[in-house]
N, C-alpha and C positions, 0 to 999 in steps of 0.2 A: 151633340153628339162628339163623344171625346174623338181626339185625332187619332185616323187611325194608324199606330205605331204596330210596325213587326219586331223590334227589336228597340233595347237600350244594352248598349258595350260600353263598359268603363276607358278611355281614356287615359290611361295614368292615374294618377290620384285626384284629381280634378277638372277632369272633360267628362264628358259622355257625349253616346255618338249613335245618335236616333234612326236606326232606320224604317224608310218609307216607303210605297210602293211605286209613284208617280208622283212627275213633278207638281203637279199641280195641289198634293198633300205636303213634298215639300214646302213650297212658298208658301203655304196656307200655315204650317206650324212657326215658317222662318216671321213671316209678320207679324204673325200670336206672341213671337218672342222677343220682337223689334219691340213692337208697342207696351208689350207689359214683363219688361222681363224677370225671372224671375229673382230671389231674395240671393245674390252673393254672385247674380252672372256677368262676365267681364265679357264677353264676344260672344256671340253665334253664325256661323259659317252655312249656308245653303251649298250643297253639291246636289248632282245628278240625282242620288238618292237618300242621301241623308243632311244630319241633320247635326253640325258641330255645336256643341255649348259647353263654354267654359267658365268655370268657377276663380273665385279670390281665396279660395280655401279646400282644403280637402272634406273639411266638416260642412262646407255650403253643398258642395258636388255632391255628398252622398245622399240630401234630398232631393240634388234633380229630376230622380226615374218618377215617383210617387206625384209628385208634381206636373210634369209633363204627358203625364197620363191621363191627366186629367182636363190638360188645356183643351178647349177648347177651338179647332182652325179658323184658321180668317181670311173670308176669303179679301182676295186680291182688292186693292181699293182702287179707284182710278186712278187720283193723284203719284202713285207710285208705278200704276203701269202704263205713265204716259208716253205720249210714242217719241221717238226720236229718231231722226232723221240722219241717215250718213252718205256723203257724197262720196262714190268710189271712181278710178278710174280702170278699167278693165283691162289691166296689159302683163299680170302677173306672170313670171319664171313658169308658171305650172299650170295654166290656164288651158293650154294644149291637152295636157298629159289628163287633168282631169275631164275634160270635155270625152275623152276618149274609156276613160273609166269606168263611165256615169251612161256612155250612149250619147248624152245627151247632144256632142259635139261644141265649140267653144260660145257660139250664140246662145245654145240651150242653155248652158252654165248662168250666161249672165240676168238671160230670164227668168231661168229659177230660183237664183238669188237675189232679183230685185222684184220678184213678183210676188215673194209671201214677206206675212209679218213672224219677225224670230223675238224668242223671248227669251232674255237675259237668264238666265237658271242662276250661275252661282259665279263668284269671282278666280277668277286666278292663279299662275305664280306671281306676279307683278301689281302696281296697284294698276285699275283702269282696266285690265285686262278680263274681259268678261265670257265665260261661256255662252253661245246664244242658238236654243233648240228649233230649228225646224223642219221640215217633212224632210222625208228620208230618201226624196231627189237625187241630196249632193252626198250623203251618205259615201265616205272617198278614207280608205288607212293614212295616216302619216308616211311619211318618207321614211322609207328603207332608211338612211345616214341621216339624219339630222344637220340642219346648217348650222356651223359656227356663228353666223350673226346674220338673222333678220332684222330690217332696217325699221325704222319706228314709222306708224301708219298703216303697216301690209295688212291686209285684208286676207283670209285664210279659211282653209275647211281642214278638215278633221275629226271622225270617227262619231259624223254625225252632226258636231257641231261647226259654227261658223266666228270670228272673233278678230278681233284687230291688235297688231300690236301695240302697245302704248310707247314702247321704248327698243332702242337697239336690243338685242338678247337670240343666245339660242332657241335652234326651233324646230319642231321636226314637222311641222303641219305644211299640208299645201298652199302654195300662192296664189292667188286669183285675180289681185289687184292694191291699188292703192289709196289712201286717205289722208286729206291734211286736218282732217280732226282731232281736237287736240282730248284725247282720252280720258288725258288725268292733268287737271290744272289747280294748283294750288292756291291762287289768285281768285275761285270759285267759290260760292259758299257749298257747295257742295262738289270737291276737287276729280270724283271719279264724272265720266259723263255717263255712262252706265251702269246703272243698280241693280241687284235682284229684280226681277218682277217687272220689269221695262220692255215696253215692247220695242224695237229695232226693225225700223225700213231703210233698206240702203237702196241710191238712188244713182242709177248710171249719167258719166258727165263726161265730157272730150277735154276738162281744161277745169281747175277749180279758181273760183273769184277769190282772190287775194284781199284782204285789209289791212295797210300797214300798220304796224300796231303804234298804239298811242305814247308817246316820249315822256318815261316818268321819271323821279328824279329817284336818285339809288337812295338805299336806305343809308344816313349818316352810322359811322361806326367811329366811336373816339380811339386814340391812339389806344396799343396794346400793352400792358402789364408786365408781360411776359413773350419774349420773343422766342420763334424757334430756330437753334441754329442747327439740327439736323436734325429729324423725325424720326431717324432709326427705320426700321425694316417695313412697319407701319403703324401708324397713331390715329390713330381718331376719336373723336368726345362722345362722351357716353353716357347719360342718367341713365333713370329706372324706365325709357322707354315708352312705349304706346301704346299701351293694352287699350281692349273697345275701339279698334280702327280693324278688326280682319276680316268683315263684310265687304270693305274696300279693298282689299288687298294688299294692305300693311299690316306684316306683322310686326311683335310687339318691340322688335331688335333690345338697345338697351345694354346694359355691361353685361358680358356673358359671366364673372364670377360678381355677382352682387353681393356677394359675405365682404370684399375685400373694397367694394366702391363705396358700402356702408361705412367700414372701417375706417378708410383713410377719410373719410368725409367727417369722423365722430371724434377722428383723427386733432384735426384743423377748426371742431369747431361747425360745421357747418350742416343743415339738415340733411337726411341720407338720400334725399331725392337730388342735390345740387351735382352739378356737372363737373364732370372728372376728365381727363386723360386718360384712354386706355392704349398700353402700350404693347406691340407685341415682340418679344426676342430682344428688350433691349437696344442700345445705339441711339437712344432718343437726349438729344442736349439744348438745354431752355436759358435764355438769358434774363434775367432781372433789369425793369429796367424803373423799377420802384419797388420798397420795399413790402416783401410779403414773407408769406407761414406758409409750409407745403407739409404734408406727409406723404409716403409712398407706400404702398397694401398689396399683396398679393404674392405674385413671385420675388423666391429668393433673388436680389441684386444686390452687385456694388454700385452706391450713391456717391461720387463724389464732387463737392461743393468747391471749385475755382475761380480766381481773381487772377487776371495781370499783377504782380507784383507781390504777392502774397502766399504761401504754401498751400499747395490743396488741405481739406481735410475730408473727412469720410464720414456718413451720418448713416445710421442705423434705419432699415426700416421698419413700419409701425410704431413711429414714433413722431410728433410733431417737429419740424426745424424751422431757419430763418432762413431765408433769401434774400441776403443785402443789394443794392442795388448797384450791379454792372456786375455780381457773382454771376455765373454758369453753373448749371445742374448737367450730369453728366450718367446715365442707366447704362452701366456693363451689360454683358452677356448673364442672362440668369443662371444662379447655382443651381431652381431648383425650379419647376415651373415654367409657365410662358409670358403671363397678362400683368403686368403690373399696372396700377394705378393709381396715378398722379393727382392729388387732389391739392387746391390752391384756397385759405381762407377765404370764405365768401362766395366761390363758387363763379366757373367762367361764366361769362355774359355773352354768349353766344345768342342769335337768335334763335326764337321755337319756331319750330316745323310743327304743325298737329299737335301742338301742347306738350312738344319734347326737342330737347337737344342733342340727342345720339343721331346718328352715322349709321345709317341702316344702308349698310354694300348688298342689300340684293336688293333694293326698289331706288335705291340713290336718291332718298329723301335723308334730307340733315346734312351739315356740314361736309362737305370732301376733306378727306386723308389730311392729314398735316404735310407740310412739304418746307422748303425751307425759307425763310423769310418771313412765318405768318405771323399775325399779330395777335393775341389774347390779351382781352381787355376781361378784366376783374371785377364781379362785385363787388361793393363796399360789403364789410364784415357789420350785421347788427350789434349794435351797442350790447345786448343781453349775451351775446354768443361765449361759450368760452373753447377754448384749445384745449383738449385732450392731452392724456400722458399716456408715455408708452406702454404699449400692449402687449403681452405673447406675442410671438410671432406662430403665424397654422403649422406645425409635423411637417416635417419635410416627404416628399410623396414616396409612397412604398413602390415594391419591384412592382408588381400587380396592382392595379386600382381595381377594387371591387365597387362594381355599379346596382343598386338594389332596383329594378323595373315591375310593373304592372305587367303581366301580359297580354295579349291583344290590342286592338279590338280587333286584328284578322289574325289572331294565331291559328282559328282553321284554314288558315291556306298551307298550314305546316302540317307534317306529320309531327307522331308524339315524339319519334325517333330523331326527327329533325331537329326538334324543339331542344330535345336533351344535348342534342352533340350543340348548339350555338353556346347551351349554359356552359359546357365541358371548354368548352371551344381555348384560349386563351387570344387574343383578339391585339393585335397592334396598330398604331396609329399611322397614318401615312402621310407625307409630305402635301397631299390636294386638301390637309385640311384646313378653314379658313371659318370666319364667323356664321358663315351656314350651317356649317357643321363637320363632324369628325369623320374622317375617310378613313376606313378600317380595312385592314388585309388578313386573310385567312382564307379559311377552305370555302366552296362558293357552299349555298344550303340551294336547298332544289325547294319545290312548291307541291303540295300533293294535290293540288287542282290548276287545273288548263284554264284560258281566258284569260280574262286584263279586267283588272276591277275598275270599276268608273272612279273618276276624281271624286276624291273627299276631303273636308277640311283635317288638319292638324297642326301640331302643336309641335312646342322645345319639350324637349327629349326623348323624339319619337325614333325608334329604330326603326329606319323603312330597308324593305330590300327591295331593290333594283333590281333588273333584268339578268346582272349579272352574278346576283346570288351570294353577293358580297354586302355588310349593313352599313348602314349611314346612321348613326349620330345626330339627329339636327338638336342644331342650338338656337342662339335669339334670331338670326336674321333668315330664317329658314321659309319655303314658298308657304303661302296660306292653305292653296290644295296640292294635295298629291295625289298620282293615281300606281301608285306601288304599294304592295299591302304592308301593314304596321304590324309587327309580331308582338313589340311591347312600347311602352315608356316607361322611361326613368325616370323616378321618385325627383321633384319638384329640390328637396333637399343635396340630393346629389351633383344637380348638376356644376356648382359651383366649383368641384373637383374635376367632374369632363372640364371644364375650360382652361384649367392646367395641363392638359395632358398634351404632348408635342410629340415633336415625328419619331415614331421607335415605342413609344411608352405603350403599356402593355392594358389590356381591360380585361377582365372576366364580369360577367352578367350573372345574377343571380336571381329570379322569379321570387317574387313576393305577392302574394294571393290579394287582386281587388279590395274583399272585405276585410282584408288585414291593414289595407294603406294609408 
């Protein structure tokens, strides 16, 4: 019997959102897709009522609907619903309030929380965060005002779910206790302690029995070939990211302007996937300890090479150049664009985390943003690699950047008039923008329906409408799931331009029907 699919909606040109009726149906389809991926499938994200399936191309995504309707749902296998036991000290700041809201009292809340088996339905906004489904005895609303920082290990309730915060982060859930269980640990074969389909049993304890960690030798790192003299406002290590891990709560990350990353690598003879530096708004100063070949692509910046006792020289963007031992490279403030990509012949030799060297600002995975004094080793270049020649620089930014988008998957949460207003508006980029997304300024949009949207998977390029009614355009470090409606998804080909838009830049969105994307 085929999976009981209610609808399949386009999510941009590279993903679809499958609407189902029950959590059992969601987990059945999720397991089927994890066990037998569709041709071109990259990621699959289970949520409350939906499964998001992401493809490696628009062509692959167009074949998903027919293939999905033919899939037979899979029964959750015993190996995947194995019991995970989590010890909890029930002393949370909101325990008394939850007791009043539910009418159970504090003791009744603890009894209800520990007296049932919870089911991990889907991952959340951070690696290791799992939405756990139980009975309705503990259904409480979120706090009216979210906390700016919820401690790691906090055990919480909201909207019929329970969860454990794996790391310090903002949050509006009701806190009832705490645990010392490691919800996310990269030293494990499976970093996430709780995965979709698992059963979870909470156990009340008075104290935690801690085991002293075993001493281990730190990974040796050879001296750096480049030294960071000044890191600028923000400089991170980036490559092409971590596709295929969204089911664990890990977004793709990677360079925001992938075209610029590939161009910089091509110029120095690297493969397109080599790790580079992504610098925002200039201010970066590097010093060479050994002879190096570099290239800078992306934003239009002044690149100055200097050395004590020698006259400084200026080198162009989008062309390879030598950085000799003792010389310093300095990036000025961009004349156009925001992000510069600095590639070094051979590529940066930093540790791989889940198959990538990228810094993920949302999850904290990967190298920390650069700081003064940091040393950067460089891999030896293969003898067959060839340094490229100068390439034409991208056209300067226009007065108003037009971004094409595919409407949906939740455009039906807005009236036709509201969507027309969205398309007519010139939105401006605010200073609160970052690698997670561009926060825009403009007139607030109103929803056409009441209620809240159950959390569901989302993608880079999603145009999400939070409660404020002012859109956010998700970029590479976006949360894997979200609970606000997405009215459209920007085309993959236009995201590089979005990555180069700074504070005050103006955007206009234009819709492209999904069957033409």
